N, C-alpha and C positions, 0 to 999 in steps of 0.2 A: 291816329289809328284806332281805327275800332278794334279794340281788345279782344271782345267777344270772339267776332268773326275771325278774328288772326288765333285765337286758341282752337277754334272748329277746324279752322284750314290745317293749322299743326296734328291735332289729333288725325285727321285724314292723313297726313304725310307719315305718320307714325306709323299705321295699319298700311300703308304703302311699302315703306320700311322694313315692316315685319315679314311681310310677303317677299320681298325682294331677297332678304336675306336667309328664307326658306328654303325657295327655290335655287339660291345660289348651293345652299347646302346638299340638296338633293340632286343637282347637277353634277355634283362632285364625287357622286357615289358611284362604285364601278357597275352595279346592277343598271342605273339608271341608262347609262351610255349603251347599255344590250338592247334596252328598249328605244327603237329609232323613232317610233310615233310619238312615245311619250318625252324623250330627249327634244325632238323638233317642237313638239308642243309648250314644253318648259322656257327653250332658248328663246322662242319666240315672245312669249311672257314675259321673260326677264327683259329682254329687248324696248318693250312696250311699257316696263316700269323703271327704265333706266333715267329717264329725264325727270321724273317726279323724285326717283330716288335722290339726284345730285343736287333737288332745289329742297329737300329735309336737311341736307346737311348745311347747306345755307343757312334757311330759317335757322335751324337748331343754333348755330354758330352767332347770329344777330341776337337772339332771345338770352343765348348766353352772356354776351355782352353786354345787353340792354341790364339785366339783373343785375350784372358787377355793378354799372353804372347807378343804379337805383337803391344799390346796397352803400356806397360810398356815399350817396347824397342823404340816406336814414342816416347814416353813423356821422357824418362829417360836421365838424363845428367851424369850420374854416371856410368863412364866405366866397373867396376865391375858387376853393375845390369844388363847392357847392354850385358855381355857375360853371363850372367847367362840365361838371357832371350833367348839370342839366340840359346843356346845348349837345354836350356827346347823347344824349337820349334822345334830343328833337331829331337830331341827324340818321341814329337808329330807327327813331319810328318812321321817318320817310323812308328810307331803305327797306324797312320791313312792309310798307304801304304797296310801294312797288313790287316787290318780291311777291307778294300774295296774290297781285293782277298777275304777276307771271304764271303763278303756281294756277290760278284759276283758269287762264286760258287752256292750260296743258290738262288740267281735270276733265274738261271735256271735249278735247280735240282726238282725234284718230287719224295718226300718219297713215295709218295703213287702209282704209277705207277711205280717207280723204282725197289721196294722192290717184285713185283709182280711175280709169274711163268707166262710161257709163252707157245701159241698155235704157230706152226711155219706151214705155208700151203705151202706146196712147190708144184709149176705145172710146168711141161714140155711144153713150150711155143714154137718157130717157131724151126724149124729144124728135125721134126719128130721123126724117132728113134731114133737116137743121142741126141737129147733133152730128151728123159726120159730116155736116160742112163746116163747124167750129172744128173738128177734127183735124181738118185739113189746114185751118188758120191755127191752132194749135202747133202743129207740124211745123209751118212755116215759121213759126215764132221761134220755135227751138232751133231751126236752120240759122236764123238768122244772130241769135245767140251764139252759137258755134263760129258764126262768120265773125262777129264783132271779138269775140275772145281768139280768135286764128287755132279755131280746132278744126278737127276735122268731122264731119257728121255724114254719115253712109245710112241708109234706107236699107233694113236688114228684109223685110217682110211688109206685104202692104194688102189688106182685103177692101175692095173699095164697094161704096153702096150703089145704087142705079141712079142718081143724080150726079156722079162725078167726085162726090164725096167720101170720106175715109171711114170705113168700120172700124178698123183695126189695123195699127201700122207698130212695126218696131224701129225705132232710130239707134244709130251706134254713134256714139261721140267720145272721142278721143282726144288726147289735151293734156294741158296741165291743171291738174284739181279740179279736174270737170265733176265726180262726184260730191266733192264738197261746196260745188256753186249748184247743183241741180239735185241735190238731195228733198231740198225744202218744195218740190214740185209734187210730190207723192200726193195723190189726194183727188176729191173731185172738185173740177172747175165748171162753174156754172155762170151760161151767157145768157142776157135778158137783151133782144132786139128785134127788130122788125125782119122777118126774113125775106127774100127778094121775091119769096112765090106768095107773100101774103097780101092781097088786093087790097084789105081794109085796113090795113097799116096798123094791126093791133100787135102788140108785144107778147114774143114767145119765149118761154123761159126752158132752155136745155141744158144737159149736163154730158160733161166728157172727163172718164178717169184717165188719170196718167199715174204709171206706177213706174217709180225709178230705180232700177237694178244696178249694184257696183259689177262690173268685170273681174271675174277671179279665173285665178289660173286653175288647170287639171287638177294639178297636186292637191289642192286645195278643196277640193268635191271628192270623198270618199263615195262612189256607189259602183256596183256590179254591173259591168256590162250586159250579163244575162239578163239585168231590170230593164233594159232598154229595147223598144220595138223602134224599128224602123219602116215606115211605108212609103212608098213612091206613087204618084199621081201626075195627071195631067194638070198642068198650071190654069188658071184662069185669069181674065180681066186685060187689062191692057199688058201689050208684051210682043204682040207680032205672033206669026203662024208658026215659028220654034218652039215659042214658049208654050204657047197652047196647045200642041199637038205630040209633043215627046214627054214623057212620062220624068220631067226634072225635078217638079216641085217635091219636098219632103215633110213628112210628118213624123217627129219622133215623139215618143209615148215613153214616159218613167213611170213604170208599172205600180210601183208602191204607194208612191205619192199622188200618182193621176195626173202628173203635170204636163201638159201634150204643147208641143212646140212647132209650128209650121213656118216653112221656107221657101218661097216660089218666086224669087225677082231675078235669080241668075239663072242664063241660060245652063250652065253646068249645074246637074245633079251633086256631082263632089263638092262645088261650094256652097250648095244650099245646106247641104247634109253640115260640112263644116260652121256655118254660120247658126244653123241651128242647134247643134252641140254646146255652141259657144253660149247662146241664150239660157239654154236648159241649165247647163254649169251655173250661169247667174242666178237662175231659178229656185236651184235647188240651196245654192248657198244665201238666199234671202229666207227660205222655206226654216231652213236649219237654225238661220239665228233668230227668226221670231219665234221659233219653239222654243230654243233655250230662254229666249228673254220671258217669255211666258210661264217656263217654269220658274223662274227667277222672282218675279213679281209683274203683275200684269199692269200696274199703273207706270213702268216703263215706256210701254208702249204709246207713246204719246203721239198726235197726228205728225207732228214735225219730225220726230226722232226715229220712226220704225218706217214710215211710207204707210199706216193704216189707210185705208180706204173708203172708210165709212160715212163720211160726211165732209162734206163741202169745205174748201181751204179757201176758195177765192172766187168772185163773182165779178165778172167783165158786163158793165152795164154802158153797153152804147149808146143808148138816149141820153143819158146824163154824163158821156164821155169819160166815165171815170173806171179804175179796178179797185175793187175791195178786199183785200185780204185780211180774211176773218182772223187772224194769228195776230194782227198788228192792230192795235187800239188807237183811236182817236184821228186816223188820218188815211186817206185815198191816195191815187197815184194817178197818172194820165195815160190814158188807155192806148192813145196813139203811141208813145215811148214803150208801153210794156209790148203791143202787140209787133212793136218794130223790132222785139227783143234786146231793148234796153229794161234790163232785170236788176240792175248795179243796186240802183239805192233801195228796193224793196226786198232783195236778199240780206244786204248789210243790216237791214230791221229785221229779217226774221233771225239773223245769224245770231243778234246780238239779243233777243228774246230767248233764243234757244240756250245761250251761254248761260242765262241767269237761270233759267228752268232747270238747267244741267247741273248747276254747282248747287242751288237750293237742294234736290232730289240727293245730291250726294251727300251731303252736309247731313240731312234728314238721315239718310241711312245709318250713318253713325251711332242713332239712338235705337234704330230699329234691333 
């Protein structure tokens, strides 16, 4: 067993235990019960810490038992007792190693966010028409991911380019642990290939941005209805006469943040409004989450963890039939499998490296 790492993990669990005890004491106060917002927030935090609080007691019990065995070994003169003590310590070390592994998984998991459905916002970036065509390819890729996972995928809003590509699309994906699987897709996706319109066979490089936003309930987003402006207009693009001639399209603007959401794919203005408000709630949730993370520590907003879209995360190289994810070192992935929605191997690699990075970061924070 790595004693140093075990000690760091226990120090982390001790802090969790102290916080758990503090929140429990606050919740027991009569004045806290009368502050509903504070009470709900503390109750939610207490629930999120409960699993690690249980691990704290398990780890502490193992450490105490090992200390007792080590004490017997140090003081014992009976060889038979010494052998039993060494055997006991070896068993406890194996149990501790397994328990530390369980703690590490809990340290970086967020059951609340991981279990959420998600909105994927796909936008054509640099590269003109080729970027919009690749945005269409990525939309199909994520729809195939949903089909493979037995999830439900629904297009919320689409803005088309002049040649049939997509300038922007919002895809709603519903199912089991959708956000846990798709959260690593946030960022800039770069494609290198020969466009169908390129007569000389020259390879073009284009980019598409993807943002993955967890779906949230209305009660989780606190905003004043007076801060919302809702405009209606006639939809454009594919959809038939009814969609194009009636003012069924909705534009929702959150004035304080400047966030704008449009939805025009439904014939019903009511349905478009309902969908647009759901996307707005998700964007406001992510906006507030990122703001809080920035105020705590800038380095917590890593590309994998927060959806930062300032640099490329993945390159799709069609001439060489490979996909390179720049967060995974030392290997490439089959482009045919990936474009067909088989992201399991890639996501497993990203998840493992994410866990390692988050654990190191949390342990480092103990010395901050």
